[in-house]
C-alpha positions in Angstrom: 41.2 -6.9 46.2 39.9 -3.4 45.5 41.3 -0.5 47.5 39.2 2.6 48.3 40.4 6.1 49.3 37.9 8.7 50.4 37.9 12.4 51.2 35.7 15.5 51.4 36.5 18.0 48.7 37.3 21.6 49.8 39.4 23.0 47.0 41.8 21.9 44.2 44.9 22.4 46.4 43.5 20.1 49.1 42.5 17.6 46.4 46.1 17.5 44.9 47.5 17.0 48.3 45.2 14.0 48.9 46.0 12.4 45.5 49.7 12.7 46.2 49.5 11.3 49.7 47.3 8.4 48.5 49.7 7.6 45.6 46.8 7.7 43.2 47.7 7.4 39.5 45.9 7.8 36.2 45.2 4.1 35.4 42.2 2.5 33.6 41.2 0.5 36.6 40.6 3.5 38.8 37.0 4.3 39.6 36.2 7.8 40.9 32.8 8.6 42.4 31.6 12.1 43.1 28.8 12.2 45.7 26.9 15.5 45.8 23.3 16.8 45.8 24.5 19.8 43.8 24.6 18.6 40.1 26.3 21.9 39.0 29.2 21.4 41.4 29.3 17.7 40.5 29.8 18.5 36.8 32.5 21.1 37.5 34.5 18.7 39.6 34.0 15.9 37.1 35.8 18.1 34.5 38.6 18.8 37.0 39.0 15.1 37.7 39.0 14.2 34.0 42.0 16.4 33.5 43.8 14.6 36.3 42.6 11.1 35.5 41.9 10.8 31.8 42.1 7.0 31.8 39.9 6.5 34.8 36.1 6.0 35.0 34.5 9.0 36.7 30.9 8.8 37.8 28.6 11.4 39.4 26.4 9.9 42.1 23.4 11.1 44.1 24.2 10.1 47.7 22.1 7.6 49.5 22.5 6.5 53.1 22.2 8.8 56.2 26.0 9.0 56.9 26.9 10.2 53.5 23.9 12.5 53.2 24.8 14.4 56.3 28.4 14.8 55.1 27.4 16.1 51.6 24.7 18.5 52.5 27.2 21.4 51.8 30.4 19.5 50.8 31.4 17.0 48.2 32.4 13.5 49.1 34.9 11.7 46.8 35.6 8.0 46.6 38.7 6.6 44.7 38.6 2.9 44.1 41.5 1.0 42.6 39.9 -2.1 41.1 41.7 -5.4 40.9 42.7 -6.1 37.3 40.5 -9.2 37.1 37.5 -7.2 38.4 38.2 -4.4 36.0 38.3 -6.8 33.1 35.0 -8.4 34.1 33.4 -4.9 34.4 34.7 -3.4 31.2 35.7 -6.2 28.8 34.0 -9.1 27.1 35.6 -12.4 28.2 34.8 -14.3 25.0 36.3 -11.8 22.4 38.6 -9.7 24.6 36.9 -6.6 23.2 35.7 -3.7 25.4 32.0 -4.2 26.4 29.0 -1.9 26.1 29.7 -0.1 29.3 33.3 0.6 28.3 32.2 1.7 24.8 29.6 4.2 26.2 32.3 5.6 28.6 34.8 6.0 25.7 32.2 7.6 23.5 31.3 10.1 26.2 34.9 11.0 26.6 35.4 11.5 22.9 32.2 13.7 22.8 33.7 15.9 25.5 36.9 16.4 23.4 35.5 17.1 20.0 34.3 20.4 18.7 30.7 20.2 17.4 31.4 22.8 14.8 34.5 21.1 13.4 35.2 17.4 14.3 32.9 14.6 13.3 32.4 11.1 14.8 30.7 8.1 13.2 29.1 5.3 15.2 28.5 2.0 13.5 26.4 -0.7 15.2 26.6 -4.2 13.8 24.2 -7.1 14.4 24.6 -10.6 13.0 21.6 -11.5 10.7 19.5 -14.4 12.0 22.1 -15.3 14.5 19.4 -16.7 16.8 19.2 -19.6 14.4 22.9 -20.4 15.2 22.2 -20.4 18.9 19.1 -22.4 18.6 20.5 -25.1 16.3 24.2 -25.3 17.6 23.9 -24.0 21.1 25.0 -20.8 22.8 28.5 -22.1 23.5 28.9 -22.6 19.7 27.4 -19.1 19.2 30.0 -17.5 21.5 32.9 -19.4 19.7 31.6 -18.2 16.3 31.3 -14.6 17.6 34.9 -14.9 18.7 35.9 -15.7 15.1 33.8 -12.9 13.8 35.4 -10.4 16.3 38.9 -11.5 15.1 37.8 -10.8 11.5 36.4 -7.4 12.4 39.6 -6.4 14.2 41.6 -6.9 10.9 39.4 -4.5 9.0 38.8 -1.6 11.5 41.1 1.4 10.8 43.7 2.7 13.2 42.4 5.1 15.8 38.9 3.5 15.9 37.3 1.8 18.9 35.6 -1.6 18.5 33.5 -3.2 21.2 31.2 -6.1 21.7 28.2 -4.1 22.8 25.9 -6.9 23.8 25.0 -10.4 22.5 25.8 -10.5 18.8 25.9 -6.7 18.6 29.2 -4.9 18.0 29.9 -1.1 18.0 32.6 0.8 16.2 33.5 4.4 16.8 35.4 6.1 14.0 37.1 9.4 14.8 39.4 10.1 11.8 37.5 12.5 9.5 34.5 10.1 8.9 32.5 10.8 5.7 29.6 8.8 4.2 31.8 7.6 1.4 34.6 6.6 3.7 32.2 4.9 6.1 30.6 3.0 3.3 33.9 1.6 2.2 34.9 0.5 5.7 31.5 -1.0 6.3 31.6 -2.9 3.1 35.0 -4.3 3.9 33.8 -5.5 7.3 30.6 -7.0 5.8 32.7 -8.9 3.2 35.0 -10.2 5.8 32.2 -11.4 8.1 30.3 -13.1 5.2 33.3 -15.2 4.1 32.7 -18.9 4.9 33.4 -19.7 8.5 34.3 -23.2 9.9 33.0 -24.5 13.2 33.8 -28.1 14.2 34.2 -29.0 10.5 30.9 -27.4 9.5 30.9 -24.5 7.0 28.7 -21.6 8.0 27.7 -18.5 6.1 26.9 -15.5 8.3 26.0 -11.9 7.3 25.6 -8.7 9.3 23.5 -5.6 9.3 24.9 -2.1 10.1 23.3 1.1 11.3 25.3 4.3 11.3 24.9 7.6 13.1 27.1 10.8 12.9 28.1 13.4 15.5 26.9 16.1 15.6 24.1 15.9 13.1 22.4 12.7 14.4 23.0 13.4 18.1 25.3 15.3 20.5 25.3 12.8 23.4 26.2 9.2 23.7 22.7 7.8 24.3 21.2 9.6 21.3 23.9 8.5 19.0 23.6 4.9 20.1 19.8 4.9 19.9 19.9 6.4 16.4 22.5 3.9 15.1 20.3 1.1 16.5 17.3 2.6 14.7 19.3 2.6 11.4 20.4 -1.0 12.2 16.8 -2.1 12.5 16.1 -0.5 9.1 18.9 -2.5 7.6 17.5 -5.7 9.0 14.0 -4.9 7.7 15.5 -4.4 4.2 16.9 -7.9 4.2 20.2 -7.5 6.1 23.9 -7.6 4.9 23.9 -3.9 4.3 24.6 -0.5 5.9 21.9 2.1 6.6 22.5 5.7 7.7 20.2 7.2 10.2 17.7 9.8 9.0 15.1 11.7 11.1 12.2 10.1 9.2 13.1 6.8 10.8 11.7 8.1 14.0 8.2 7.7 12.5 8.8 4.1 11.8 10.2 3.5 15.3 7.0 5.1 16.8 4.8 3.0 14.5 6.7 -0.1 15.6 6.3 0.9 19.3 2.5 1.4 18.7 2.2 -2.0 17.1 4.3 -3.8 19.7 2.5 -2.1 22.6 -1.0 -3.2 21.3 0.1 -6.6 20.0 0.8 -7.8 23.6 -2.9 -7.5 24.5 -4.5 -8.0 21.0 -5.6 -11.5 21.8 -7.1 -10.7 25.1 -9.0 -7.7 23.6 -10.3 -9.9 20.8 -8.7 -7.8 18.0 -7.3 -10.9 16.3 -9.5 -13.0 14.0 -9.1 -15.6 11.3 -10.0 -15.6 7.6 -10.3 -18.8 5.6 -9.1 -19.3 2.0 -10.6 -22.3 0.2 -8.4 -25.0 -1.2 -9.8 -26.8 -4.3 -9.2 -30.1 -6.0 -8.1 -29.1 -9.5 -9.7 -32.2 -11.1 -13.1 -31.8 -9.7 -13.3 -28.1 -8.6 -14.5 -29.3 -5.2 -13.5 -27.4 -2.1 -11.6 -29.8 0.1 -10.4 -27.5 2.9 -9.2 -24.1 3.8 -6.1 -22.3 5.0 -6.7 -20.4 8.2 -5.0 -16.9 7.9 -4.5 -14.7 10.9 -5.6 -11.0 10.8 -5.4 -8.1 13.2 -7.8 -5.2 13.4 -5.7 -2.6 15.3 -7.8 -0.1 17.3 -6.1 2.9 15.7 -4.3 1.7 12.6 -7.1 -0.6 11.2 -6.0 -3.8 9.5 -2.3 -4.5 10.0 -0.6 -6.7 7.4 0.5 -10.1 8.8 4.0 -9.5 7.6 4.2 -6.5 9.9 3.0 -8.1 13.1 3.7 -11.8 12.9 7.6 -11.5 12.9 7.2 -8.9 15.7 5.0 -11.4 17.7 7.9 -13.9 17.4 10.4 -11.3 18.5 8.5 -10.1 21.6 7.6 -13.7 22.7 3.8 -13.7 22.2 3.7 -15.9 19.1 3.2 -19.1 21.2 0.0 -17.8 22.8 -1.3 -16.4 19.6 -0.3 -19.6 17.6 -2.1 -21.8 20.1 -5.2 -19.7 19.8 -5.1 -19.9 16.0 -4.8 -23.8 16.0 -7.6 -24.0 18.5 -9.9 -21.6 16.7 -9.3 -23.2 13.3 -10.1 -26.6 14.6 -13.3 -25.4 16.3 -14.5 -23.6 13.2 -13.7 -26.5 10.9 -15.7 -28.9 13.1 -18.6 -26.5 13.2 -18.7 -26.4 9.4 -18.5 -30.1 9.2 -21.5 -30.4 11.5 -23.4 -27.8 9.3 -23.0 -30.1 6.3 -20.3 -28.2 4.4 -18.5 -31.5 3.7 -15.4 -33.2 5.1 -13.4 -30.0 5.2 -9.9 -29.9 6.4 -7.9 -26.9 7.6 -4.3 -25.8 7.2 -2.5 -23.7 9.8 0.8 -22.0 9.5 3.2 -22.7 12.4 6.0 -20.3 13.2 9.6 -21.5 13.9 9.5 -20.4 17.5 6.2 -22.0 18.1 7.3 -25.3 16.5 10.4 -25.4 18.7 8.4 -25.0 22.0 8.5 -28.2 24.2 4.8 -28.0 24.7 3.9 -27.7 21.0 2.6 -31.2 20.6 0.3 -30.9 23.6 -1.1 -27.6 22.2 -2.1 -29.6 19.0 -3.6 -32.5 21.1 -5.6 -30.1 23.3 -7.0 -28.2 20.3 -8.2 -31.3 18.5 -9.7 -32.7 21.7 -11.5 -29.5 22.5 -13.0 -29.2 19.0 -13.7 -33.0 18.7 -11.9 -32.8 15.3 -10.4 -35.9 13.8 -6.6 -35.3 13.4 -6.7 -36.2 9.7 -8.5 -32.9 9.0 -5.7 -30.8 10.4 -2.6 -29.9 8.3 0.3 -27.9 9.9 2.4 -25.9 7.5 6.1 -25.3 8.1 8.6 -23.4 6.1 11.8 -25.1 4.9 13.9 -22.9 7.1 11.9 -23.8 10.1 12.4 -27.5 9.5 16.1 -27.2 9.0 16.9 -25.0 12.0 17.2 -28.2 14.1 16.7 -31.1 11.7 16.7 -33.9 14.3 14.2 -32.1 16.5 12.0 -31.3 13.5 11.9 -34.9 12.2 11.0 -36.2 15.7 8.2 -33.6 16.2 6.8 -34.2 12.7 6.8 -38.0 13.2 4.9 -37.5 16.5 2.4 -35.3 14.7 1.9 -37.9 12.1 1.4 -40.6 14.8 -1.5 -38.5 16.0 -2.9 -38.5 12.5 -2.1 -34.8 11.8 -0.6 -34.0 8.4 2.5 -31.9 7.8 3.2 -29.7 4.8 6.2 -27.7 3.5 5.0 -24.1 3.0 6.5 -21.7 0.4 8.3 -24.6 -1.2 11.2 -23.7 -3.6 12.3 -20.5 -1.8 14.6 -22.2 0.8 16.9 -25.2 0.7 14.9 -27.4 -1.7 16.8 -30.6 -2.5 16.0 -34.2 -2.6 18.7 -35.1 -0.1 16.8 -33.5 2.8 13.3 -34.0 1.4 13.7 -37.8 1.5 14.4 -37.6 5.3 11.4 -35.4 6.2 8.1 -37.0 7.1 5.8 -34.8 5.1 2.4 -35.2 3.5 2.4 -32.4 1.0 4.3 -29.5 -0.6 3.0 -26.1 -1.2 4.5 -24.4 -4.3 5.4 -20.8 -3.5 3.2 -18.2 -5.3 6.3 -16.4 -6.8 6.6 -19.4 -9.2 2.9 -19.4 -10.0 2.7 -15.7 -10.9 5.0 -16.1 -13.9 3.8 -19.5 -15.0 2.5 -18.4 -18.4 5.3 -16.0 -19.3 8.5 -17.4 -17.8 9.7 -20.7 -19.3 12.1 -21.1 -16.3 9.2 -20.7 -13.9 7.1 -23.2 -15.8 10.0 -25.7 -15.7 10.5 -25.2 -12.0 6.8 -25.8 -11.2 6.7 -28.9 -13.4 9.9 -30.2 -11.7 8.4 -29.6 -8.2 5.1 -31.4 -9.1 7.2 -34.3 -10.5 9.3 -34.3 -7.4 6.2 -34.5 -5.2 4.8 -37.4 -7.3 8.1 -39.2 -6.9 8.0 -38.7 -3.1 4.4 -39.7 -3.0 3.2 -36.5 -1.4 0.4 -34.2 -2.5 1.2 -30.9 -4.2 -0.6 -27.6 -3.6 -0.1 -24.4 -5.6 -0.7 -21.1 -3.9 -1.2 -17.7 -5.4 -3.4 -18.9 -8.4 -4.8 -15.7 -9.9 -6.2 -16.8 -13.3 -8.2 -19.7 -14.9 -5.3 -20.2 -17.3 -2.9 -20.8 -14.4 -5.3 -23.3 -12.8 -5.6 -25.2 -16.0 -1.9 -25.4 -16.6 -1.4 -26.7 -13.1 -4.1 -29.3 -13.6 -2.5 -30.4 -16.8 0.8 -30.9 -15.0 -1.0 -33.1 -12.4 -0.9 -30.6 -9.5 -3.7 -31.9 -7.2 -4.7 -28.8 -5.3 -4.7 -25.0 -5.6 -5.7 -21.8 -3.8 -5.5 -18.1 -4.7 -7.5 -15.0 -5.3 -8.9 -16.3 -8.6 -10.4 -19.3 -6.7 -11.4 -17.2 -3.7 -10.0 -14.5 -1.5 -9.6 -15.2 2.3 -13.1 -14.8 3.8 -14.3 -14.1 7.3 -16.4 -16.9 8.8 -19.8 -15.3 8.1 -18.9 -14.6 4.4 -17.6 -18.1 4.0 -20.8 -19.6 5.3 -22.8 -17.5 3.0 -20.8 -18.5 0.0 -20.9 -22.2 1.0 -24.7 -22.1 1.5 -25.3 -20.4 -1.9 -22.9 -22.6 -3.8 -20.6 -19.7 -4.6 -17.6 -20.5 -2.6 -15.3 -20.8 -5.5 -15.0 -19.4 -9.1 -13.0 -22.3 -10.4 -14.5 -24.9 -12.6 -12.4 -27.4 -14.6 -12.7 -26.6 -18.3 -12.4 -30.3 -19.2 -12.8 -33.6 -17.3 -9.7 -34.9 -15.5 
């Protein structure tokens, strides 16, 4: 049980007498609270108490409650609480890893900042975050995630230098404070050693896992002179590392503030973009390479930001996933694409189909199937005209759930396609088990089709693989007539890209379709 000793502060002599009579010692599990309306006196006494109790936690508090308020109108009220060891550990240490937690780290950082000389000593704060660790939690479960983080913590402990302070800050984030003459070169070496240690193959229940981390670094005093600023700037640098692909260290620089403000602007408006009708769809035609006939379209999401104008999908779609609005936006995209496609069918534009990209988070939602059913029903669109595109990584995050959901979609009559094929885990071993209708060859392979013999061979192999699996093959990113002809000669069935037609808003699409100018592609010879 915790024990608490209280007194009114008059002077240092009286305080020393109280400490002696109460048998108070300088121990880590001592919590000292200073209640005073006078912040100046509160700070002065905090320094006095820090000299007496360097290991304790000392907090300045604004009094609340009538009894205390009356007592501290002119005097200072002190509370000394000796916490039980178990309570202390729960408050300041992470149970999974045994490391200090974020609260303890912030306290230690504050103590170190009070000791160092801003004109002499330097401190370096490194913040670590595991790359794509959410995939681990989603596929293996949070209990597995905690066990894996425990292994990672043990690895990090081996590589941190003496005199440093390592903590599990929160979730899969760790912080490291370096106090021994940190320099950019020295920090770079330490960071790289830790990254290498983390990225070594890791075993969990007989399964080999490969995990990487991103690091953001800030320095005292140049990047901040208080704990919150240093932590915030290290976190900003960490986000920059992640945006650059992860598995690297990035040092904070003032120009990153602009990026942070831009992200805040985008995030703030993205939450209401759908309600304010700022989102819209463009449609990129898909052609049959044998006939040149448009057979369908890919629905592509666009955002017209009120201040920034058109925001690139790569900038806002990952953010929509991160802040939890992708399910609502994704449902709207499927619904709108189905309604538009049915409308064009009724207008006599042919038996057009539509392809819609589905994010990993949206695909994992329990109500995803119902979203698809409702969209088809509302639009009166036959399921065979809807294709849902999933990336390889999305399908493999939880392979059993993916296969089950894909089979349910196919029972409805909806088609399933692998998007950006060739950039992920492409292998026949998993392709055979996936219930898919088509593969979409990633545009990175198409762009060098005429000049790169390896690229040519890869594309031909993918088309051959698709034929063997009895699924259709679509090439995206076709930019020249020559590329289209090469693909046709290799028996690729369908293609899309800027040469064929750029993504069009609905009105421009209808105009092109009505005038017979929807696509520039015409086969040079009969198939």
